[in-house]
Phi, psi and omega in degrees: 000144176224156181241132177265130182231161174248125179277120180272314180225114175268188182303313182299321177293316183292321184291340178278350177263117186308315180299313180296320179303314181295322179292319179297314179296321179298312180295318180299320181286336182277332185275156178289139179280125179263338184260054182282341181276355181245163179237174172078210187298321182297319182287337185253024179288143177286147173271120181207161174241128177292151176268121187232161172230142175298144179238131182260104183288151177290302182207153169248135179248138179237140179240123178249134180283180180292149179295144176248114185285122178238352181296133179081007182250015185298318179292319180297324184279357174286342176282128183302319181292317179294321177297319179296320178300315179295318179302314180295324177295313179296316180300315181295320180293319179295316179297323177297317179295318181292328181274354181295131175213000000 
């Protein structure tokens, strides 16, 4: 199960509000640092929770490509070149489905 949400205030929005900025900095300073092995921006990220609302989507659409028949081809697919041909066929079909709009 998954939940679709709408982000109302992300980190950038919250940090621009003085009250929220002070609360974020307070919480960040109180918690134990887990990213001690890293440096820079990743190690110094603020701890915050985005403010969200559930979003009720209208519909989700799924696109399935044409079936690729593999039954009865087990001996044929033991050949490296034939396996590569099938792999490229599957790859092309998946990319076609992903690019469908």
